[in-house]
N, C-alpha and C positions, 0 to 999 in steps of 0.2 A: 684612172687604174694605175697602179704600181706596178714595175716592173721588177723582177728578179732574174737578172740574166745569169747564164750558166757560170759557176765559178769552180774550176778544176780542182782548186785546193779544198773544197767543202765536201763532207761524205753526207749525202741526203738521205734523210728517212722519209717514210710515207707522207708525213704530214708538212714537209718543207715545200715551200712553193719555189716554181720554176717558171720562166716565160721562155717560150721558144716560137719562132717564126711559123707561120702555117698559111695555108692557102686564103684565110681570112684576115691575115696580119697576125702581130704580135698577140699571143696567147699564154694566160698565166693560169696554171693550175698545180695543185698539190701533186707531190710525185707520185702518191697512190692512184691519183685519178689519171695521169699520163701514162702509167704501165697498163692501164685498161683501154684508153682512148687509142694509143699509139705503141703498142709493145714494142714492135720491130725497129722503130727509130730510137727507143729508149735503149733498147739492147745494144743496137749499132753504136750509140754514143758512149756505152760503157765498155764493151767487147773491142769494136772495131777502131773507133776513132780515139778510144781511151780518154776521154775529155770529161766523163762523168763518173764520179765516185759514189757508190751508194751502200747503205747498210745491206749486209749479206742476208740476213734472215727477214729484215723488215720489208725488203724491196725486191733485192735479186730473186728470192725464192720464189714468190709470188708472180714476178716477171715472167720467169720462165714456164710456170703453169700457164700464165696467159698466152704466152708464145705458140704452145702447142696447138691451142685451139684457135687462134687468130690467123696464123700462118703456117700449116703444117711442114710444107716444103722448107720455109726457112727454117724451122724447129730442126728438121732432120738434118740439115746442112751443119747447123750449128752443134747439134750433139754427135753426129758422125757416130763412130764405131762404140760411143757410150750409151746408145739407145739398147733399151731392154727389149730384147725379141723373144717370140717363141720358136725354138730351135729343135729340131728333132735329137730325142734323146734325154732331154730334161723336162722335168714334170712341171716346172713353173718357168718364169721369162729369166732370160740370161744375159748379160752384158755382151753386145755383138763383138765386143773384142775378145772374148776368151776364145769362143770358136774360130775366128778369124786368125788369132796367133798361134792357137794349139792345133787344130784341124784344117789347115788351109785347104786341102781337097774336098772335105766335106763341107766347108764354109761356101767353098766356090761352086759346089752342085747346090746347094741350098739358094744361094745368092742368083747365081747366073743361070743355071739349068732350070732351076727351080721357080724362075720368073719372080723373085723378090727383092729386085734392083730398087724397086720404089719404097721398100721398107727401110732399108738402111743405105743411107748416102756415104760413098767412098770417094775421097778426094782421089785426084789423078794419082798423087804419091802413093796413097794405100792400095789403087788399082793395080799400079806398076808391081808394087811388091807381092801383092796376092797372086798376079800372073806369072810372077816370076818364080815364086814357090811352088805353085802348081804345074809349071812346065818342067821344073826339075822333078817333082816327086811322081808326076803321074802326066807325061807328056801327050798322051791320047785323049785325056780329060780335057784339054783346054781348047776353045773354040778359036777357029781360024782368025776372026776379028779382032781377040785378045792377043794372040800371038802377033799380029801385025802392030799391035801398040808398042809391043816390046822391039821390035826391028828397027 
């Protein structure tokens, strides 16, 4: 079997072959198959490790779609505030960043008090920024546990 080691200078298309180590030893698959078989690993090679370059439309777009179904928690962490949510006052879905930035108190009510923490992942930095804004704008609104994070 021929091996196709990862080439960090190559831009991979869906038909390009790539050999990666697996529990069963080295395995060679086309990129289009890898994104189905192990989407989280491929995504981490692209985004976190930055050692894999791929064709945006042919590989990355389908990969993100696969991530949503393969590992919803990983997907939410990756997407963060770019996730489209159902938010009160909007007839259709809206990117979470819009109410987060434009209506921090309302977003806080929806996210924390409305028990939607599982719908939008906020990094520690984004949580701190939100809690700071809410504590300044409506100090009675913020929960004690969130104020403790700011202390």
